[in-house]
mmCIF file of the C-alpha atoms, coordinates in Angstrom:
data_MODEL
# 
_entry.id   MODEL 
# 
loop_
_atom_site.group_PDB 
_atom_site.id 
_atom_site.type_symbol 
_atom_site.label_atom_id 
_atom_site.label_alt_id 
_atom_site.label_comp_id 
_atom_site.label_asym_id 
_atom_site.label_entity_id 
_atom_site.label_seq_id 
_atom_site.pdbx_PDB_ins_code 
_atom_site.Cartn_x 
_atom_site.Cartn_y 
_atom_site.Cartn_z 
_atom_site.occupancy 
_atom_site.B_iso_or_equiv 
_atom_site.pdbx_formal_charge 
_atom_site.auth_seq_id 
_atom_site.auth_comp_id 
_atom_site.auth_asym_id 
_atom_site.auth_atom_id 
_atom_site.pdbx_PDB_model_num 
ATOM 1   C CA . MET A 1 1   ? -1.401 1.673  -1.630  1.00 0.00 ? 1   MET A CA 1 
ATOM 2   C CA . PHE A 1 2   ? -3.144 4.566  0.156   1.00 0.00 ? 2   PHE A CA 1 
ATOM 3   C CA . GLU A 1 3   ? -6.713 3.877  -1.000  1.00 0.00 ? 3   GLU A CA 1 
ATOM 4   C CA . LYS A 1 4   ? -8.026 3.778  2.576   1.00 0.00 ? 4   LYS A CA 1 
ATOM 5   C CA . PHE A 1 5   ? -6.310 6.960  3.767   1.00 0.00 ? 5   PHE A CA 1 
ATOM 6   C CA . ASN A 1 6   ? -8.620 9.937  4.223   1.00 0.00 ? 6   ASN A CA 1 
ATOM 7   C CA . PHE A 1 7   ? -6.685 12.741 2.529   1.00 0.00 ? 7   PHE A CA 1 
ATOM 8   C CA . ASP A 1 8   ? -9.190 15.276 3.931   1.00 0.00 ? 8   ASP A CA 1 
ATOM 9   C CA . VAL A 1 9   ? -7.234 15.017 7.200   1.00 0.00 ? 9   VAL A CA 1 
ATOM 10  C CA . ILE A 1 10  ? -4.484 16.918 5.366   1.00 0.00 ? 10  ILE A CA 1 
ATOM 11  C CA . LEU A 1 11  ? -6.385 18.806 2.684   1.00 0.00 ? 11  LEU A CA 1 
ATOM 12  C CA . ARG A 1 12  ? -8.743 20.553 5.124   1.00 0.00 ? 12  ARG A CA 1 
ATOM 13  C CA . GLU A 1 13  ? -5.713 22.341 6.601   1.00 0.00 ? 13  GLU A CA 1 
ATOM 14  C CA . GLN A 1 14  ? -4.951 24.145 3.328   1.00 0.00 ? 14  GLN A CA 1 
ATOM 15  C CA . ASN A 1 15  ? -5.763 27.818 3.029   1.00 0.00 ? 15  ASN A CA 1 
ATOM 16  C CA . ASP A 1 16  ? -4.657 30.873 1.055   1.00 0.00 ? 16  ASP A CA 1 
ATOM 17  C CA . VAL A 1 17  ? -3.102 32.653 4.042   1.00 0.00 ? 17  VAL A CA 1 
ATOM 18  C CA . THR A 1 18  ? -0.793 30.117 5.672   1.00 0.00 ? 18  THR A CA 1 
ATOM 19  C CA . PRO A 1 19  ? 0.663  27.558 3.263   1.00 0.00 ? 19  PRO A CA 1 
ATOM 20  C CA . LEU A 1 20  ? 0.696  23.942 4.380   1.00 0.00 ? 20  LEU A CA 1 
ATOM 21  C CA . VAL A 1 21  ? 3.945  21.977 4.156   1.00 0.00 ? 21  VAL A CA 1 
ATOM 22  C CA . VAL A 1 22  ? 3.638  18.218 4.507   1.00 0.00 ? 22  VAL A CA 1 
ATOM 23  C CA . MET A 1 23  ? 6.819  16.562 5.745   1.00 0.00 ? 23  MET A CA 1 
ATOM 24  C CA . MET A 1 24  ? 7.080  12.890 4.772   1.00 0.00 ? 24  MET A CA 1 
ATOM 25  C CA . CYS A 1 25  ? 8.840  10.599 7.235   1.00 0.00 ? 25  CYS A CA 1 
ATOM 26  C CA . GLY A 1 26  ? 9.769  6.972  6.734   1.00 0.00 ? 26  GLY A CA 1 
ATOM 27  C CA . VAL A 1 27  ? 12.443 4.448  5.889   1.00 0.00 ? 27  VAL A CA 1 
ATOM 28  C CA . ALA A 1 28  ? 13.377 3.750  2.253   1.00 0.00 ? 28  ALA A CA 1 
ATOM 29  C CA . GLY A 1 29  ? 10.547 1.782  0.652   1.00 0.00 ? 29  GLY A CA 1 
ATOM 30  C CA . SER A 1 30  ? 7.854  3.003  3.039   1.00 0.00 ? 30  SER A CA 1 
ATOM 31  C CA . GLY A 1 31  ? 5.846  4.779  0.312   1.00 0.00 ? 31  GLY A CA 1 
ATOM 32  C CA . LYS A 1 32  ? 6.917  8.404  0.793   1.00 0.00 ? 32  LYS A CA 1 
ATOM 33  C CA . THR A 1 33  ? 7.210  9.128  -2.920  1.00 0.00 ? 33  THR A CA 1 
ATOM 34  C CA . THR A 1 34  ? 3.921  7.424  -3.764  1.00 0.00 ? 34  THR A CA 1 
ATOM 35  C CA . PHE A 1 35  ? 2.121  9.401  -1.039  1.00 0.00 ? 35  PHE A CA 1 
ATOM 36  C CA . SER A 1 36  ? 3.860  12.630 -2.103  1.00 0.00 ? 36  SER A CA 1 
ATOM 37  C CA . GLN A 1 37  ? 2.831  12.107 -5.715  1.00 0.00 ? 37  GLN A CA 1 
ATOM 38  C CA . LEU A 1 38  ? -0.795 11.740 -4.610  1.00 0.00 ? 38  LEU A CA 1 
ATOM 39  C CA . LEU A 1 39  ? -0.546 15.106 -2.854  1.00 0.00 ? 39  LEU A CA 1 
ATOM 40  C CA . GLU A 1 40  ? 1.144  16.548 -5.938  1.00 0.00 ? 40  GLU A CA 1 
ATOM 41  C CA . LYS A 1 41  ? -1.943 15.542 -7.952  1.00 0.00 ? 41  LYS A CA 1 
ATOM 42  C CA . ARG A 1 42  ? -3.974 17.561 -5.448  1.00 0.00 ? 42  ARG A CA 1 
ATOM 43  C CA . GLY A 1 43  ? -1.956 20.737 -6.109  1.00 0.00 ? 43  GLY A CA 1 
ATOM 44  C CA . PHE A 1 44  ? 1.031  20.416 -3.784  1.00 0.00 ? 44  PHE A CA 1 
ATOM 45  C CA . VAL A 1 45  ? 4.529  21.189 -5.060  1.00 0.00 ? 45  VAL A CA 1 
ATOM 46  C CA . ARG A 1 46  ? 6.707  18.148 -4.395  1.00 0.00 ? 46  ARG A CA 1 
ATOM 47  C CA . LEU A 1 47  ? 10.356 18.544 -3.362  1.00 0.00 ? 47  LEU A CA 1 
ATOM 48  C CA . SER A 1 48  ? 12.534 15.412 -3.643  1.00 0.00 ? 48  SER A CA 1 
ATOM 49  C CA . ILE A 1 49  ? 16.227 15.121 -2.779  1.00 0.00 ? 49  ILE A CA 1 
ATOM 50  C CA . ASP A 1 50  ? 16.491 11.889 -4.777  1.00 0.00 ? 50  ASP A CA 1 
ATOM 51  C CA . GLU A 1 51  ? 15.077 13.514 -7.896  1.00 0.00 ? 51  GLU A CA 1 
ATOM 52  C CA . GLU A 1 52  ? 17.276 16.586 -7.477  1.00 0.00 ? 52  GLU A CA 1 
ATOM 53  C CA . ILE A 1 53  ? 20.402 14.434 -7.193  1.00 0.00 ? 53  ILE A CA 1 
ATOM 54  C CA . TRP A 1 54  ? 19.330 12.423 -10.251 1.00 0.00 ? 54  TRP A CA 1 
ATOM 55  C CA . ALA A 1 55  ? 18.666 15.569 -12.304 1.00 0.00 ? 55  ALA A CA 1 
ATOM 56  C CA . VAL A 1 56  ? 22.027 17.148 -11.456 1.00 0.00 ? 56  VAL A CA 1 
ATOM 57  C CA . ASN A 1 57  ? 24.364 14.166 -10.995 1.00 0.00 ? 57  ASN A CA 1 
ATOM 58  C CA . GLY A 1 58  ? 22.707 11.039 -12.347 1.00 0.00 ? 58  GLY A CA 1 
ATOM 59  C CA . ARG A 1 59  ? 22.263 7.710  -10.591 1.00 0.00 ? 59  ARG A CA 1 
ATOM 60  C CA . TRP A 1 60  ? 24.093 6.824  -7.385  1.00 0.00 ? 60  TRP A CA 1 
ATOM 61  C CA . GLY A 1 61  ? 26.802 4.256  -7.974  1.00 0.00 ? 61  GLY A CA 1 
ATOM 62  C CA . ILE A 1 62  ? 26.450 4.433  -11.769 1.00 0.00 ? 62  ILE A CA 1 
ATOM 63  C CA . ASP A 1 63  ? 26.905 8.041  -12.911 1.00 0.00 ? 63  ASP A CA 1 
ATOM 64  C CA . PHE A 1 64  ? 28.857 9.069  -9.830  1.00 0.00 ? 64  PHE A CA 1 
ATOM 65  C CA . PRO A 1 65  ? 30.753 7.128  -7.165  1.00 0.00 ? 65  PRO A CA 1 
ATOM 66  C CA . MET A 1 66  ? 28.938 6.252  -3.966  1.00 0.00 ? 66  MET A CA 1 
ATOM 67  C CA . ASP A 1 67  ? 31.441 8.212  -1.886  1.00 0.00 ? 67  ASP A CA 1 
ATOM 68  C CA . LYS A 1 68  ? 30.083 11.420 -3.501  1.00 0.00 ? 68  LYS A CA 1 
ATOM 69  C CA . PHE A 1 69  ? 26.503 10.753 -2.388  1.00 0.00 ? 69  PHE A CA 1 
ATOM 70  C CA . GLU A 1 70  ? 26.632 12.695 0.888   1.00 0.00 ? 70  GLU A CA 1 
ATOM 71  C CA . GLU A 1 71  ? 28.192 15.728 -0.819  1.00 0.00 ? 71  GLU A CA 1 
ATOM 72  C CA . TYR A 1 72  ? 25.507 15.671 -3.522  1.00 0.00 ? 72  TYR A CA 1 
ATOM 73  C CA . ARG A 1 73  ? 22.738 15.081 -0.972  1.00 0.00 ? 73  ARG A CA 1 
ATOM 74  C CA . LYS A 1 74  ? 23.802 18.154 1.016   1.00 0.00 ? 74  LYS A CA 1 
ATOM 75  C CA . ALA A 1 75  ? 23.917 20.322 -2.122  1.00 0.00 ? 75  ALA A CA 1 
ATOM 76  C CA . ALA A 1 76  ? 20.484 19.067 -3.228  1.00 0.00 ? 76  ALA A CA 1 
ATOM 77  C CA . GLU A 1 77  ? 18.979 19.659 0.203   1.00 0.00 ? 77  GLU A CA 1 
ATOM 78  C CA . GLU A 1 78  ? 20.381 23.193 0.371   1.00 0.00 ? 78  GLU A CA 1 
ATOM 79  C CA . LYS A 1 79  ? 18.907 24.022 -3.031  1.00 0.00 ? 79  LYS A CA 1 
ATOM 80  C CA . LEU A 1 80  ? 15.521 22.548 -2.107  1.00 0.00 ? 80  LEU A CA 1 
ATOM 81  C CA . ARG A 1 81  ? 15.511 24.345 1.249   1.00 0.00 ? 81  ARG A CA 1 
ATOM 82  C CA . GLY A 1 82  ? 15.830 27.658 -0.605  1.00 0.00 ? 82  GLY A CA 1 
ATOM 83  C CA . ARG A 1 83  ? 13.037 26.624 -2.963  1.00 0.00 ? 83  ARG A CA 1 
ATOM 84  C CA . LEU A 1 84  ? 10.872 25.629 0.017   1.00 0.00 ? 84  LEU A CA 1 
ATOM 85  C CA . ILE A 1 85  ? 11.207 29.085 1.573   1.00 0.00 ? 85  ILE A CA 1 
ATOM 86  C CA . LYS A 1 86  ? 10.294 30.740 -1.746  1.00 0.00 ? 86  LYS A CA 1 
ATOM 87  C CA . LEU A 1 87  ? 7.280  28.462 -2.202  1.00 0.00 ? 87  LEU A CA 1 
ATOM 88  C CA . ILE A 1 88  ? 6.036  29.267 1.309   1.00 0.00 ? 88  ILE A CA 1 
ATOM 89  C CA . HIS A 1 89  ? 6.437  32.999 0.628   1.00 0.00 ? 89  HIS A CA 1 
ATOM 90  C CA . ASP A 1 90  ? 4.494  32.470 -2.620  1.00 0.00 ? 90  ASP A CA 1 
ATOM 91  C CA . LYS A 1 91  ? 1.701  30.801 -0.599  1.00 0.00 ? 91  LYS A CA 1 
ATOM 92  C CA . GLN A 1 92  ? 2.165  27.401 -2.257  1.00 0.00 ? 92  GLN A CA 1 
ATOM 93  C CA . GLN A 1 93  ? 1.223  24.114 -0.597  1.00 0.00 ? 93  GLN A CA 1 
ATOM 94  C CA . VAL A 1 94  ? 4.317  21.859 -0.482  1.00 0.00 ? 94  VAL A CA 1 
ATOM 95  C CA . VAL A 1 95  ? 5.133  18.218 0.219   1.00 0.00 ? 95  VAL A CA 1 
ATOM 96  C CA . ILE A 1 96  ? 8.718  17.408 1.183   1.00 0.00 ? 96  ILE A CA 1 
ATOM 97  C CA . ASP A 1 97  ? 9.639  13.929 -0.052  1.00 0.00 ? 97  ASP A CA 1 
ATOM 98  C CA . PHE A 1 98  ? 12.616 13.333 2.281   1.00 0.00 ? 98  PHE A CA 1 
ATOM 99  C CA . SER A 1 99  ? 13.051 10.544 4.843   1.00 0.00 ? 99  SER A CA 1 
ATOM 100 C CA . PHE A 1 100 ? 13.293 12.869 7.886   1.00 0.00 ? 100 PHE A CA 1 
ATOM 101 C CA . TRP A 1 101 ? 14.842 9.926  9.741   1.00 0.00 ? 101 TRP A CA 1 
ATOM 102 C CA . ASP A 1 102 ? 16.108 12.001 12.676  1.00 0.00 ? 102 ASP A CA 1 
ATOM 103 C CA . ARG A 1 103 ? 14.217 14.211 15.056  1.00 0.00 ? 103 ARG A CA 1 
ATOM 104 C CA . ALA A 1 104 ? 16.798 17.008 14.924  1.00 0.00 ? 104 ALA A CA 1 
ATOM 105 C CA . ARG A 1 105 ? 16.251 17.501 11.179  1.00 0.00 ? 105 ARG A CA 1 
ATOM 106 C CA . ARG A 1 106 ? 12.461 17.292 11.617  1.00 0.00 ? 106 ARG A CA 1 
ATOM 107 C CA . ASP A 1 107 ? 12.652 19.993 14.284  1.00 0.00 ? 107 ASP A CA 1 
ATOM 108 C CA . GLN A 1 108 ? 14.886 22.177 12.065  1.00 0.00 ? 108 GLN A CA 1 
ATOM 109 C CA . TYR A 1 109 ? 12.387 21.994 9.217   1.00 0.00 ? 109 TYR A CA 1 
ATOM 110 C CA . LYS A 1 110 ? 9.384  22.623 11.464  1.00 0.00 ? 110 LYS A CA 1 
ATOM 111 C CA . LYS A 1 111 ? 11.076 25.806 12.689  1.00 0.00 ? 111 LYS A CA 1 
ATOM 112 C CA . LEU A 1 112 ? 12.096 26.825 9.162   1.00 0.00 ? 112 LEU A CA 1 
ATOM 113 C CA . ILE A 1 113 ? 8.543  26.321 7.902   1.00 0.00 ? 113 ILE A CA 1 
ATOM 114 C CA . LYS A 1 114 ? 7.003  28.256 10.782  1.00 0.00 ? 114 LYS A CA 1 
ATOM 115 C CA . ASP A 1 115 ? 9.584  31.071 10.581  1.00 0.00 ? 115 ASP A CA 1 
ATOM 116 C CA . SER A 1 116 ? 8.935  31.339 6.827   1.00 0.00 ? 116 SER A CA 1 
ATOM 117 C CA . GLY A 1 117 ? 5.189  31.806 7.352   1.00 0.00 ? 117 GLY A CA 1 
ATOM 118 C CA . GLY A 1 118 ? 3.940  28.268 6.801   1.00 0.00 ? 118 GLY A CA 1 
ATOM 119 C CA . LYS A 1 119 ? 2.462  25.495 8.883   1.00 0.00 ? 119 LYS A CA 1 
ATOM 120 C CA . TRP A 1 120 ? 3.553  21.873 8.852   1.00 0.00 ? 120 TRP A CA 1 
ATOM 121 C CA . ARG A 1 121 ? 2.133  18.391 9.130   1.00 0.00 ? 121 ARG A CA 1 
ATOM 122 C CA . LEU A 1 122 ? 4.384  15.388 9.699   1.00 0.00 ? 122 LEU A CA 1 
ATOM 123 C CA . ILE A 1 123 ? 3.286  12.145 8.027   1.00 0.00 ? 123 ILE A CA 1 
ATOM 124 C CA . TYR A 1 124 ? 5.047  9.046  9.345   1.00 0.00 ? 124 TYR A CA 1 
ATOM 125 C CA . LEU A 1 125 ? 4.721  5.936  7.190   1.00 0.00 ? 125 LEU A CA 1 
ATOM 126 C CA . ASN A 1 126 ? 5.128  2.920  9.455   1.00 0.00 ? 126 ASN A CA 1 
ATOM 127 C CA . VAL A 1 127 ? 6.015  -0.252 7.551   1.00 0.00 ? 127 VAL A CA 1 
ATOM 128 C CA . HIS A 1 128 ? 7.130  -3.625 8.886   1.00 0.00 ? 128 HIS A CA 1 
ATOM 129 C CA . PRO A 1 129 ? 10.780 -4.361 7.975   1.00 0.00 ? 129 PRO A CA 1 
ATOM 130 C CA . ASN A 1 130 ? 9.815  -7.553 6.099   1.00 0.00 ? 130 ASN A CA 1 
ATOM 131 C CA . ASP A 1 131 ? 7.439  -5.543 3.897   1.00 0.00 ? 131 ASP A CA 1 
ATOM 132 C CA . LEU A 1 132 ? 10.220 -3.013 3.274   1.00 0.00 ? 132 LEU A CA 1 
ATOM 133 C CA . ARG A 1 133 ? 12.527 -5.813 2.146   1.00 0.00 ? 133 ARG A CA 1 
ATOM 134 C CA . GLU A 1 134 ? 9.965  -7.102 -0.353  1.00 0.00 ? 134 GLU A CA 1 
ATOM 135 C CA . ARG A 1 135 ? 9.280  -3.617 -1.734  1.00 0.00 ? 135 ARG A CA 1 
ATOM 136 C CA . LEU A 1 136 ? 12.972 -2.823 -2.036  1.00 0.00 ? 136 LEU A CA 1 
ATOM 137 C CA . LYS A 1 137 ? 13.636 -6.045 -3.970  1.00 0.00 ? 137 LYS A CA 1 
ATOM 138 C CA . LEU A 1 138 ? 11.198 -4.804 -6.600  1.00 0.00 ? 138 LEU A CA 1 
ATOM 139 C CA . ARG A 1 139 ? 12.355 -1.208 -6.444  1.00 0.00 ? 139 ARG A CA 1 
ATOM 140 C CA . ASN A 1 140 ? 16.013 -2.166 -6.835  1.00 0.00 ? 140 ASN A CA 1 
ATOM 141 C CA . GLN A 1 141 ? 15.147 -3.544 -10.299 1.00 0.00 ? 141 GLN A CA 1 
ATOM 142 C CA . ARG A 1 142 ? 13.918 -0.159 -11.556 1.00 0.00 ? 142 ARG A CA 1 
ATOM 143 C CA . PHE A 1 143 ? 16.067 2.541  -13.078 1.00 0.00 ? 143 PHE A CA 1 
ATOM 144 C CA . ASP A 1 144 ? 14.777 5.959  -12.045 1.00 0.00 ? 144 ASP A CA 1 
ATOM 145 C CA . ALA A 1 145 ? 15.500 8.772  -9.620  1.00 0.00 ? 145 ALA A CA 1 
ATOM 146 C CA . ASN A 1 146 ? 13.563 7.120  -6.793  1.00 0.00 ? 146 ASN A CA 1 
ATOM 147 C CA . SER A 1 147 ? 15.134 3.676  -7.036  1.00 0.00 ? 147 SER A CA 1 
ATOM 148 C CA . PHE A 1 148 ? 18.740 3.874  -5.890  1.00 0.00 ? 148 PHE A CA 1 
ATOM 149 C CA . PRO A 1 149 ? 19.796 0.408  -4.773  1.00 0.00 ? 149 PRO A CA 1 
ATOM 150 C CA . ILE A 1 150 ? 19.317 -0.468 -1.108  1.00 0.00 ? 150 ILE A CA 1 
ATOM 151 C CA . SER A 1 151 ? 21.251 -3.519 0.090   1.00 0.00 ? 151 SER A CA 1 
ATOM 152 C CA . GLU A 1 152 ? 20.244 -5.543 3.141   1.00 0.00 ? 152 GLU A CA 1 
ATOM 153 C CA . GLU A 1 153 ? 23.174 -3.973 5.034   1.00 0.00 ? 153 GLU A CA 1 
ATOM 154 C CA . LEU A 1 154 ? 22.081 -0.451 4.103   1.00 0.00 ? 154 LEU A CA 1 
ATOM 155 C CA . LEU A 1 155 ? 18.459 -1.172 5.027   1.00 0.00 ? 155 LEU A CA 1 
ATOM 156 C CA . THR A 1 156 ? 19.594 -2.558 8.387   1.00 0.00 ? 156 THR A CA 1 
ATOM 157 C CA . SER A 1 157 ? 21.604 0.603  9.066   1.00 0.00 ? 157 SER A CA 1 
ATOM 158 C CA . TYR A 1 158 ? 18.575 2.742  8.096   1.00 0.00 ? 158 TYR A CA 1 
ATOM 159 C CA . LEU A 1 159 ? 16.308 0.758  10.425  1.00 0.00 ? 159 LEU A CA 1 
ATOM 160 C CA . ASN A 1 160 ? 18.796 0.917  13.305  1.00 0.00 ? 160 ASN A CA 1 
ATOM 161 C CA . GLY A 1 161 ? 19.346 4.665  12.928  1.00 0.00 ? 161 GLY A CA 1 
ATOM 162 C CA . PHE A 1 162 ? 15.745 5.691  12.292  1.00 0.00 ? 162 PHE A CA 1 
ATOM 163 C CA . GLU A 1 163 ? 14.203 7.819  15.044  1.00 0.00 ? 163 GLU A CA 1 
ATOM 164 C CA . ILE A 1 164 ? 10.486 7.053  15.016  1.00 0.00 ? 164 ILE A CA 1 
ATOM 165 C CA . PRO A 1 165 ? 8.473  10.209 15.660  1.00 0.00 ? 165 PRO A CA 1 
ATOM 166 C CA . GLN A 1 166 ? 6.570  10.107 18.927  1.00 0.00 ? 166 GLN A CA 1 
ATOM 167 C CA . GLY A 1 167 ? 4.699  13.078 20.334  1.00 0.00 ? 167 GLY A CA 1 
ATOM 168 C CA . GLU A 1 168 ? 5.809  15.352 17.488  1.00 0.00 ? 168 GLU A CA 1 
ATOM 169 C CA . GLY A 1 169 ? 2.378  16.084 16.056  1.00 0.00 ? 169 GLY A CA 1 
ATOM 170 C CA . GLU A 1 170 ? 2.752  13.241 13.584  1.00 0.00 ? 170 GLU A CA 1 
ATOM 171 C CA . ILE A 1 171 ? 0.048  11.461 11.637  1.00 0.00 ? 171 ILE A CA 1 
ATOM 172 C CA . VAL A 1 172 ? 0.949  7.763  11.606  1.00 0.00 ? 172 VAL A CA 1 
ATOM 173 C CA . ILE A 1 173 ? -0.049 5.692  8.594   1.00 0.00 ? 173 ILE A CA 1 
ATOM 174 C CA . ASN A 1 174 ? 0.508  1.958  8.911   1.00 0.00 ? 174 ASN A CA 1 
ATOM 175 C CA . ASN A 1 175 ? 1.424  1.063  5.359   1.00 0.00 ? 175 ASN A CA 1 
# 
């Protein structure tokens, strides 16, 4: 999926003094987890809200009711935020596998990363909605932490609410 991407664009920014934190940004199905896992293979510590929720609470809509999702998401994010700060202090390179769908949250994390002694890169995965639909059809058949079901209605709400980064220092990957 990312065979043509030159990872040196990111990897050359790593150093032992100021840890690099890569912030993934994209709609469900855009490839954030796949990209994050590739960075993980290159030594980054990957933080995933979906995987944290799965580990603690199980699968959305199966092991816990959907109306609990936001509560569990907030708890998972708070835990991972604390881990992020510790990893930065420990000089670890990190990739945050969240959607970062809104600019306010992106700005909060950029400040948190900088204030904690790290530097950030924002990777925006731009995918056509029709491609997202096809990917999500396949993903919805899986049963793992990164495959909670996305209906057409939910995807539409994600697309309508997504704030595409522009002029935020983002690297755009058309995927």
